[in-house]
C-alpha positions in Angstrom: -312.2 -26.4 -80.2 -314.9 -23.9 -79.6 -314.8 -21.1 -82.8 -316.0 -17.4 -81.5 -318.3 -15.5 -82.8 -316.3 -12.4 -85.1 -316.9 -8.6 -84.0 -316.7 -5.8 -86.7 -315.8 -2.8 -85.2 -316.6 0.2 -87.5 -315.3 4.0 -88.1 -315.9 6.3 -90.3 -312.8 8.5 -91.1 -314.4 10.6 -93.9 -314.8 13.7 -92.5 -311.2 14.0 -90.9 -308.2 16.0 -92.5 -305.2 13.9 -93.2 -303.1 12.8 -91.2 -306.0 12.1 -88.8 -307.6 9.3 -90.9 -304.5 7.3 -90.6 -303.5 8.4 -86.4 -307.5 6.8 -86.0 -306.7 3.4 -87.5 -303.7 2.9 -86.3 -305.2 3.9 -82.8 -308.1 1.2 -83.1 -305.7 -1.3 -84.6 -303.4 -1.0 -81.7 -307.0 -2.5 -79.9 -307.9 -4.8 -82.1 -308.3 -8.7 -80.7 -308.0 -12.0 -82.5 -311.7 -12.0 -82.5 -312.4 -8.6 -84.6 -312.4 -7.4 -88.1 -312.0 -3.4 -88.5 -313.9 -1.9 -91.6 -312.8 1.6 -91.6 -314.7 4.0 -94.4 -313.0 6.7 -96.4 -313.4 8.8 -99.3 -310.1 8.1 -100.4 -308.2 4.6 -100.6 -305.8 4.3 -98.1 -302.9 4.5 -99.9 -299.9 5.6 -97.6 -301.4 3.2 -95.1 -301.6 -0.2 -96.7 -297.7 -0.7 -97.4 -297.3 -0.9 -94.0 -300.4 -3.1 -92.9 -298.4 -6.4 -93.5 -294.6 -5.1 -91.5 -297.9 -4.3 -88.5 -298.6 -8.1 -88.6 -302.1 -7.4 -90.3 -304.0 -8.3 -93.7 -306.4 -6.1 -95.0 -309.2 -6.2 -98.0 -310.1 -2.8 -99.7 -313.0 -2.5 -101.5 -314.2 0.3 -103.4 -318.3 1.1 -103.0 -318.5 4.0 -105.1 -316.5 6.8 -106.9 -315.3 8.4 -103.3 -316.0 5.9 -100.9 -313.6 3.1 -99.9 -314.3 -0.1 -97.5 -310.8 -1.3 -95.7 -311.3 -4.3 -93.6 -308.4 -5.4 -91.6 -307.8 -8.2 -89.0 -304.5 -9.7 -87.2 -302.6 -11.6 -89.2 -303.2 -15.6 -88.5 -306.7 -15.2 -87.2 -309.6 -16.9 -88.9 -311.1 -13.3 -89.4 -310.8 -13.0 -92.7 -314.0 -13.3 -94.0 -315.5 -13.2 -91.7 -316.1 -10.0 -90.3 -320.0 -10.8 -89.5 -320.8 -10.7 -86.3 -321.8 -7.9 -83.6 -320.5 -4.1 -84.0 -319.2 -1.6 -81.1 
């Protein structure tokens, strides 16, 4: 069995006003492949999105980088991407 390299897709939704950040994340999740991790930066902690991710089949990790800086990593449940979000960026 050959391991695929994990691709990291990065978006910054900080400049967007609600509900655009959530819409942008959902748009990218819809296209996210099994070999990809979505990294989203924002100045808010995604409180309205987090409860929905499990129902949608995604796992996540949320990190607070600074007082108003958050990094949300998302991947499809059941893939090996949980801590492997390194690789090429598109």
